[in-house]
C-alpha positions as CSV (number, residue, x, y, z in Angstrom):
1,M,153.6,79.2,121.0
2,K,152.3,78.1,117.7
3,K,149.5,76.2,120.1
4,C,148.9,78.9,122.2
5,F,148.6,81.5,119.1
6,I,145.8,79.1,117.6
7,T,144.0,78.5,120.4
8,G,143.5,82.4,121.2
9,L,142.5,82.6,117.0
10,V,139.9,79.6,117.8
11,I,138.7,82.1,121.2
12,L,139.0,85.4,118.8
13,L,138.1,85.1,116.2
14,P,133.9,84.2,116.5
15,L,134.1,87.0,119.1
16,T,135.7,89.4,116.8
17,L,133.0,88.6,114.2
18,T,130.0,88.2,115.8
19,I,130.9,91.9,117.8
20,A,131.6,93.0,113.5
21,V,128.4,91.7,112.7
22,V,126.3,93.3,115.4
23,A,128.4,96.5,115.0
24,F,127.5,96.4,111.4
25,V,123.8,96.2,112.3
26,F,123.8,98.5,114.9
27,N,125.3,101.6,113.3
28,L,123.5,100.9,109.8
29,L,119.8,101.2,112.1
30,T,121.2,104.3,113.7
31,D,123.5,106.3,111.5
32,P,120.9,107.8,109.7
33,F,119.4,110.0,113.0
34,V,122.6,110.5,114.5
35,G,122.7,113.7,113.4
36,I,119.4,114.8,115.1
37,S,120.1,112.8,118.2
38,K,123.2,115.2,118.6
39,Q,121.7,118.3,118.0
40,L,119.5,117.1,120.9
41,L,121.2,117.0,122.9
42,S,123.6,120.3,122.4
43,H,120.3,122.0,122.3
44,F,119.3,120.9,125.7
45,D,122.7,120.7,126.7
46,L,123.0,117.2,127.9
47,L,126.0,114.4,127.7
48,G,128.6,118.2,127.2
49,Y,131.8,116.9,128.4
50,D,134.1,114.4,128.5
51,L,133.8,111.0,130.0
52,W,137.5,109.0,130.3
53,L,139.2,108.6,126.9
54,L,135.9,109.7,124.9
55,S,136.0,113.7,123.9
56,A,132.6,115.8,124.6
57,D,131.5,115.3,120.8
58,Q,131.6,111.4,120.9
59,V,129.9,111.0,124.1
60,Q,127.1,112.8,122.2
61,K,127.5,110.0,119.5
62,Y,127.7,107.5,121.4
63,A,125.1,108.5,123.8
64,S,122.6,109.3,120.6
65,K,123.4,105.7,119.1
66,L,122.3,103.8,121.9
67,L,118.7,106.0,122.2
68,I,118.4,106.2,119.0
69,A,118.2,102.3,119.2
70,I,116.2,102.2,122.6
71,C,113.7,104.1,120.4
72,L,113.6,102.0,117.4
73,F,113.8,99.0,119.8
74,S,110.8,100.6,121.3
75,L,108.6,101.9,118.2
76,T,109.0,98.6,116.7
77,L,107.2,97.3,119.7
78,L,104.5,99.4,120.2
79,L,104.0,99.4,116.1
80,G,103.5,95.5,116.6
81,A,100.9,96.3,119.6
82,L,99.1,98.4,117.4
83,T,98.7,96.5,114.2
84,R,97.0,94.0,116.1
85,M,93.8,96.9,116.9
86,F,91.1,96.9,114.3
87,F,91.5,100.9,113.8
88,F,95.3,100.6,112.7
89,N,95.2,97.6,111.0
90,Y,92.9,99.3,108.7
91,L,95.3,102.0,108.2
92,I,98.0,99.7,107.5
93,R,95.8,98.0,104.5
94,T,95.3,101.0,103.1
95,W,98.8,102.2,102.9
96,D,99.9,98.7,101.4
97,F,96.8,99.2,98.9
98,V,98.7,102.9,97.9
99,L,102.0,101.2,97.2
100,H,101.1,98.7,95.1
101,R,99.7,100.6,93.4
102,I,102.8,102.9,92.9
103,P,104.6,102.4,89.8
104,F,108.3,101.5,90.1
105,V,107.8,101.5,94.2
106,R,105.2,98.9,94.4
107,S,107.9,96.4,92.2
108,I,110.5,96.4,94.6
109,Y,108.1,97.1,98.3
110,K,105.9,93.6,96.9
111,T,109.0,91.9,96.3
112,S,110.8,92.5,100.0
113,Q,107.2,91.9,101.8
114,E,106.8,88.7,100.3
115,V,110.4,87.9,101.1
116,I,110.3,89.1,104.7
117,K,106.8,87.3,105.2
118,T,108.4,83.7,103.5
119,I,111.7,84.3,105.8
120,F,109.6,84.8,109.3
121,N,107.0,82.4,108.7
122,T,107.2,79.2,111.1
123,D,105.2,77.2,109.0
124,T,106.7,77.1,105.4
125,T,109.0,74.8,104.4
126,S,112.1,77.0,102.8
127,F,115.5,77.1,103.7
128,K,114.8,74.2,106.5
129,Q,115.8,71.0,104.5
130,V,119.4,70.2,103.2
131,V,120.0,68.2,100.3
132,V,122.6,67.3,98.3
133,V,122.4,68.2,94.6
134,P,125.1,68.1,91.2
135,F,126.6,71.2,91.5
136,P,128.5,72.3,89.5
137,T,128.5,69.3,86.9
138,K,126.8,66.0,87.9
139,D,130.1,64.4,88.2
140,T,130.4,66.9,91.6
141,Q,128.3,67.2,95.0
142,A,127.7,70.7,97.2
143,I,125.1,71.0,99.5
144,G,121.8,73.2,99.2
145,F,118.3,73.9,101.0
146,V,115.3,73.8,99.1
147,T,113.3,77.1,99.4
148,R,110.4,75.1,97.0
149,E,109.3,71.6,96.7
150,N,106.5,72.3,94.1
151,M,107.4,74.2,91.3
152,P,104.5,74.0,88.5
153,S,105.6,76.6,86.4
154,F,108.4,75.5,85.3
155,S,107.5,72.1,85.8
156,K,104.9,72.0,82.8
157,T,107.9,73.0,80.0
158,L,109.5,69.2,81.3
159,E,106.0,67.0,80.7
160,G,105.1,66.8,84.4
161,S,108.3,66.1,86.0
162,S,108.1,67.4,89.6
163,L,110.8,69.9,89.6
164,V,112.3,71.5,92.9
165,G,113.7,74.5,94.1
166,V,116.9,75.1,95.4
167,F,119.3,77.7,96.8
168,V,123.3,76.6,97.0
169,P,125.2,78.7,98.7
170,T,128.7,79.6,98.0
171,A,131.5,79.7,100.4
172,P,132.4,80.5,103.5
173,N,130.3,83.1,102.1
174,P,126.0,81.9,102.5
175,T,124.4,84.6,101.7
176,S,125.1,84.4,97.8
177,G,125.0,81.7,95.3
178,F,122.8,80.3,92.6
179,L,119.1,78.7,92.8
180,M,119.1,75.9,91.2
181,T,116.0,73.5,89.9
182,Y,116.1,69.9,90.1
183,K,114.0,66.9,89.3
184,Q,113.2,65.2,92.3
185,E,114.7,62.3,92.2
186,D,117.7,64.2,91.6
187,L,118.5,65.3,94.8
188,I,119.4,63.6,98.0
189,Y,117.7,65.1,101.8
190,L,120.6,65.0,104.1
191,D,119.2,64.2,108.2
192,M,121.1,67.5,108.8
193,K,120.3,70.1,110.7
194,V,120.4,73.5,109.4
195,E,122.4,75.2,111.4
196,D,125.1,72.3,111.4
197,A,124.8,72.8,107.3
198,F,125.7,76.3,107.2
199,K,128.4,76.0,109.9
200,F,129.8,73.1,107.2
201,I,129.5,76.0,104.9
202,V,131.3,78.5,106.6
203,S,134.1,76.9,108.0
204,C,134.8,75.7,104.1
205,G,134.2,72.3,105.5
206,V,136.9,72.1,108.0
207,I,133.9,71.5,110.8
208,M,131.6,68.2,109.9
209,P,128.2,68.7,111.4
210,Q,127.4,64.9,112.9
211,F,124.6,63.2,110.6
212,H,123.6,59.4,109.8
213,S,121.3,59.2,107.0
214,A,119.8,60.6,104.3
215,T,116.9,59.9,101.8
216,V,116.8,60.0,98.2
217,K,112.8,61.5,97.2
218,E,110.9,60.7,94.4
219,D,108.2,62.7,93.1
220,S,106.2,62.1,96.6
221,F,108.2,59.4,98.5
222,A,110.9,58.0,99.8
223,A,113.0,55.8,97.4
224,E,116.0,54.3,99.7
225,I,117.5,55.5,102.5
226,I,120.9,55.4,101.7
227,A,124.1,55.3,104.4
228,I,126.4,58.2,104.9
């Protein structure tokens, strides 16, 4: 009985978590527009009837959310296509210029813009290298992700030592954590995929990824290979 229950949990929990995350994002995007969409459906007398176990109001609510999601997806595609056109690209750059000149708004907009560009830029090395760092003390280690390998502004304060920016996530929620700076020689570069590292963190160490070796970098080259 106990083994059957645990097996059921192993199957249901990932599915439940996936549905919960998708539902959260779906509601976050559609809820602000549900009122307008329901008024339009009511005005044209569309879907104003009970369906199975759903009331007429619930039918209109869920239909509105589905319609909004389709419209948002279509609008995103249209916006991406129009942005490639010269004239619309000029309008976007003008809008960008204006927002960068508005006090307070420019701080939020510019920061969000830089973060999003960094995340979706396939050429960046941010969050693509897994490392082991001394954290929270020198006698203990934690898994981190390299965010920036060259930090000249910080390096000037340490007599030219090369500093690396590392994000050390918390478990089991890797969306929060600590932004740390380390000397290059203090890092152990793991031969581990980022996806596997996230699995290890989210499972609190229960899921152990398979990897074979790690390298320790000193300045610009690997000093040695340490067998794990």
